[in-house]
N, C-alpha and C positions, 0 to 999 in steps of 0.2 A: 504494500500500500504506500501512500505518500506521506512523508514526514515534514514537508515544508511548512512555513508559517501560513496559517489560515485565519479567516475571520472568526471571531469568538461569538458573534451574533449573526443570525440569519438576515437576509436582505428584506426590505419592505417589498410588498407585492409589485409595486411599480418599478422597482429597481432590479427585480429578478430577471434572469435570462428568459427569453421568450419561448424556447422549446419548439415543439412541432405538433401538428394535428394527428399524426399517425404514430402508432407504437413502434418502437425500435425492434429489430429482429432479435429473437431469443430462441432457446431450445424448445422442442416440442415435448420431449419426454425427460423424466428424471434419470440422470445418468446412473444412479445406484439401483433403484428399484423398478425402473421402466414405466412408472405411472405417468399419465398425462400431466404436464405441468400446468395447463390451463383447461378451461371447459368445465363441464358438469362433473361433480364428484358424487360418490355414493350418498344417499339421502341422510344417513345417520351422522355424517361428518360435520364438524364445526371448524371455524377458522380462528387462529390467533396470530398476532403480529407483534414482533419485538425488535427493538434496536438496542444493541449492546456492544458497539464497536465494529471492527472490521467484519463484514458479513460472511467472509469465507469460513472462518472458524466457528462463527455462531451457527451457521446453517448445519455444519457437521454435528454439532451437539444435538440438534433437534431431529435430524433424519435418523439418528441412532436410537431414538426413543421408540420402544414398542407402542404401537397404537397410533403413531404419526403416519398418515397415509402418503403425504407428499410434502416437500418443502420447496421453496423458491426464494431467491434473493432479489431485492429490488430497491426502489427509492420511494420514499413517502414522507409526508409532513411538510413539504415545501410548496412552491408556487409554480414551478416550471413543468408543463405537461410533457410527458415522454422524454425526459431528460436522458442524456448519455452519461456514462461514467465520467468522462472528461469534464463535462459541464458541472456535475455534482462536485467534483474535486476542486472546482474554483471557489466553492463556498457561496456562489451567487444563484443557486437554485432554492436554497432553504431546505433541501431534502435531507433526510437521514438515511443511512444504509440500514435496511431492515430485512428481516426474514419473515416470510409468511409460512405458517405451518397449518396444514389441514389434518385434523386428528379425529379419532373415534373416541368420544367421551365415555363409551362403555369400557374402553381399555385403559385409557390414560386420562386423568382429570386435568382440568384447567389449572387447578392448584399445583399439581405436579409440574406442569410446564412453567408456572410462575416460579416455583422453587428452583428449577434449572436456570431460569433467567437470572434470578437474584444471585445465586451461587456461582454463576458462570462468568461474572464480570465484576468490576468495581463501580457501583452506582453512585459514588460520591465525587466523581472526577469532573463533572460539568461537561464542557465541550471537548472531551477527549476520552481516549481509553488507552492507557499505557503510552507508547510512543506515537500513537496515531492522534493527531490534533486537528480539530475543526468541528464545525457544527454537524457534519455527517456522521460523527462518532458519538453523538450524545445518547444517553440512556433513555429509553422510552418504551412504554407499554401502550399499545393502540387497540382499543377494545371494540368488540362487535355487538355488545349487548349491555343492558344495565347490570345484569348479573356479573358479567366479566368486569365491569367498571368497579362495582362495589367490592368484589373479591380482590382485584388488583390494588385498590386503595387500602384495604385492610392489610394486605400483605406488605405494602410499602411501609405502613406504620409499624407493623410487627418487626419487619426486618431492620428498619431504621433504628429501632430500640436495641436490637441485638448488636448492630454495628456501633452504636453509641457506647454500649456497655463494653465493647471490645476496643474502644479508643479511636474509632474512625470518625470522620466528619459527617456532615449532614447529607442525606440522600438528595440527589439532584434530578432524579428520574421524573420525566413528564409522563402523565397518564391522560390520554386524550381519546376521543372517539376515533375509530380507525379511519384515516384519510384514504384517498385513492392510492392503490398500490400500482406502481409502474415496474414491470418486469425489467430486470437488468439484462445485459447482453449475454449471449450464449456462453461465452467463455467464463463468466462469473458463476454460472449455475453449477452447484456441486463441485466447486473449484478444487477443494482438497481431496476429492475422490479422483479427479483427473490429474492432480499434481500432489501426490502424497507427501512430498517434502516441502510443499509450498508454505508461504508465510502465514502464521496465525498469531495475531497480536493480542488476543484476549486472555484474561486470567482473573480468577476470583480473589476475594479477600481472605478466604479460609474460614469465614464465619458461616455457620450452617443456617439455613432458613427454617423457621418454625412452622411452615405450612407445607401441605402436600405429603407429609410423612406421618400424620396422625398425632403430631405434637400439639 
């Protein structure tokens, strides 16, 4: 990923890059499990969206979870329609690097996905994650229902207390209704399956999350 100096705040809508009317080209199928990346999913499935740093390593965490049907990486939370990776990297789209996970709630709960989210990165770092700096690396939970919103907010409070007790700073994670998800380019999808020794810049705090485990 890119380590150069980036804006620490997103652009106003009027200052954002214009983007384009048509989606950029991406993969048709998941490189790991062969499921369709887009289109209709089995009826029982639900969606979750998370931003927690470089999306290459984040996506791998979620596709490895039993009960997750398919994952995809993309851009969300900004102003630029159908942005490219190069545009997002300028900091002038407002987008975050995010992972979309389609999952079977009869097999894996949303709480368990949230626990993976909290434990898989450091949610106290603001507009960065480790060496990756910029608004595209911010911590975010993007919810698809009121139930997801209330669960995410409760988990933020609970995990924030755990972090505080362990000597960490305040949680900077944004929790917002899920914005439009723009699929990233083909080569980003399941990047670490295609490039097993590729860069992964995420790492947790070592503090366990009290939800999703029966705690």
